[in-house]
N, C-alpha and C positions, 0 to 999 in steps of 0.2 A: 484599439486594444493592443497591449504590448506582446511582442513575439520576439524570440531569438531564432537565429537560423542554425540548424544542426549541420554536421559535416556534409551530408548529402543534399543540402538545401531545404529539407523539411522545415516548416515553421512550427515552433513549439510555443504555445500560448502560456503565459504565466501571470499571476497576481503578485504584486510586491507592494505590501503596505507597511508603513512605519518609517522612522528616521534611518537614513543610510548608516549612522555611526552606532545603531543599536545591534546588539547580538542577533544574528539571523537564525530563525527556525524555518527549515524547509520541509514542507509536507508532501508526501508521496501517496497518491490515492490508490485504491484497489481497482480491480477489474469489475465491471466495464465502465467505471464511473469517471469522474473529472475532478479538478481542483475544487469545484463546488461542494464536494462531499466534506471539505474541511472548514466550511464557513464558520461553524460554532467554535472550533478550536482557534481559528485565525483571529476572530474577534476577541476571544478570551485572552490570548497571549499578546495581542496588539495593546489591550488595555493594561497589560502588566509591564509594557515598556519594551517589548521586543519588536524586531522587524520580522514580519511574517510573509513567507513566499510559498506559493504553490503552483504547480505547472500541470497542464493537461499532458499526459503521456502521448506520444505520437499515436495517431489512429483513434484517439479518444478526445471527447469534448471538442474544443475549437482548434486543436492542433491538426496539421496536415494528415490526411488519411492515406498514408503510404500502403502500397500493396506488398512491399518488402520491408525488411528491417524490424519487423515486429517480434523481436527476441531480446533477451536480457543484455547481451553485449551492446547492442544499438541503443536500448533504453538507457543504460549506464553512460554510454558516450554522449547521449543527449543531456544528461544531467551534468556531465563534465562541461559541455558547452554552455549550460545555463550558469553554472558556478563561475566560469571564466568570464562570461559576459557581464555579470553582476558583481564581479570581483569579490566573491564571498569568502570571508576568512572566519575561523573559529565558529563555524555553523553547527547547529544541532539538526540532524536529519531525522524525521519521524515518518515511518512507513506503515501503512495498513495493508494486510493481505498481500497482494501482488506487489504493492508499493513497498512492503517490508523486504521483499526479495530484491527489488531494485535498489533499495537503501544498501543492503549487504553487498550487492555486486558493485555499487559505486564506491562505498566507503572503503572497501578492500583495495581499490585502485586509485583513491583520491590523492591529490598532490599534497605534500606536507603543509600543515597549517590551515587547510580548508575546513577540516572536521574537528569539532570538539567532543561531540557525544552522538550517540544514536539511540533511537527507540524503535523497536519492532513490535507491532500491535497486531494480534491475530494474523501473524505473518506466515508466509508459506515455507521459509527455510526450516529445516535443511533441505528436504526434498519431499514432494507430496506423493509421487507415484510409487507403487510397490515394485521393488527390484530385489535382486539377490541380496544386496547389501542393505536394503530397506524393507524387510519383510512385513512391517506394520503399516506400509503405505497403502494408498487407495489403489484398487485395480484399474487398468486402462479403460475398462468398460464404463467407469464413472465418468471419465473425461470424454469419451466418445459420445456418452449421453448428452453431456453439455453441448458438445459440438452439434449433434443432431437436432437438439431442441432449438439452438440458435439458428441453424439453417432452415429448419422448417417454418418457424414463426418466431422471429426474434421479438417482436413486440409482446406477444403473449408470454414468452419465456421471461421477459424483463418485468412482467408483472408477477408471474408466478413465484420467482426466486425471492424478491423482497417480501412478498406476502406470507412466505413460509419460512424456510430455514435460515436465511440470511440474518434476520433480526430475531429469530425464535418466535415469530408470531404463530407458528404451528404448535406451540407448546400448550398443554392444558392450562386454561386460565389467563393466557396472554391477551393482552388488548392490542389489536392491530391498529396502527396509526395510518389512515389513508394518505395523509400528507406525506409522511416518510415513504410510503410505497410509490406514490406518484412522482416524488422528487427522484427516487431511484430510477424509475422508468424514464424520466426526462433526461437525466443525465446519461443513461445507457444509450438511448436513442440518438443523442447528439453525435456519438462516435460512429465509426464504420464497421460494417458487418464482417468485412475481410480481416481488418486488423484485430477485431475482437476474437474472431475465430482462431487466428494464429496465436494470439496471446494465451489462449487455454493451454496450448502446448508449452509456451514459455513459462507459465507460472506452475505447471504441474510436472514438468520433466526436467527443468534446470535443477542441477545438484549445486547447492550453495555451501557445501561442507568446506571446501577450501577457502572460500570467501570469509566464513565465520572464523576459521582459524587464523586468518591474517588480520583481523580487526583487532586493534589494541586499545582503541578509545573506549571509555565506559559505555556500555550498552544495556538499556532496560528492555527486557522481553516481558511484554504484557499480553495475556491470553485468557479468555474465558474458557472455563472447563466444560461448558455446554455449547462450544462452537461446533455447528454442523456442517461448516464449509471446509475449515482447516482443523481436522480433529486434533485436540490438545495433546494427547499422549505422544503423538508421532511428530510433534513440531516443537513447541516451546521448551519443554525440558531437555530435548536433544540439542537444540541450538544453544542453550546456555552451557551445556557441557563442552561445546566446541569453542566458545568465546574465551578470550583471555581475561576480559574484565566485565563479565556479564552478570546481571541480576535478574531473577525471575520473580514476576508478580502475577499471581494466579487470582482470577475473579470467578468465585463460585456462582454457577448458574447463569453466567453472562454469555451472550450470543457473539456470533462473528462481528456483527455491526455495533459493537458496544460503545464506539466513540459517539455514535448517533443516539443510541438508546440510553446511555448512562454517562453523558458528558460532565455531570456534576460530580462524579467520582473519578473519571479518567483524567480530566483537565488538571485538577489539583495534584493528582499523582504524578503526571508528567511535569508539572511545575516544580514539584519537590525534587524530582530527580535532575531537572535541568539546573536548579539553584544549588545543588550540593557542591 
């Protein structure tokens, strides 16, 4: 399996499909998942002629389970190491949820010529937690609850979350997919409990406001208005206002995990944005 070495020696697993001379699309997964969460999108864009890349964030999937460095600065530095190792140029970076925060943090710091466009899908920026400057955010008790559930019984927690709010399977009339739930559980349990525990702080308390202000490349912000994990009103519309060249696309009734539940809509919309 292919790995690159991060600055502290951690091994970061990645998939790299397609011709080296094709434009690269780099996919950044959400918490607590892995590169496998992008399989549908990677196959779709590979068939459209792109080079598709996805990595397992440190502590997730097949990457090293470090007990330190599970925060956004290190995550972004790992992406720098990946882009340098693969000599990526003119890449499109697509991030879902926590991966959207990672994209914002990386793109704001990327070397000239590395990034062409970005897409934030159900993403955590500008900041999730309630603060004086972010009164619409979620209270600390929400994230303490996530940490408590993870520490108490991670396996059960990783069944309950996809069975309910992550994919909107708790909504009246929703038809839950056992295959989707089991795949979420499988990916989550591949990673480490300590890195996942730390990552809750990273995705909830990191303020991406200045990152968004620095990003100059065209950026598509995609968000479902029934997202029960990253509430719509305090995320996507605020992010677009901070971006120099941002476009907001809202999906009525779509859940947090809409890339999995509605790929037939999300994939063509991403393709249209990339081809513009």
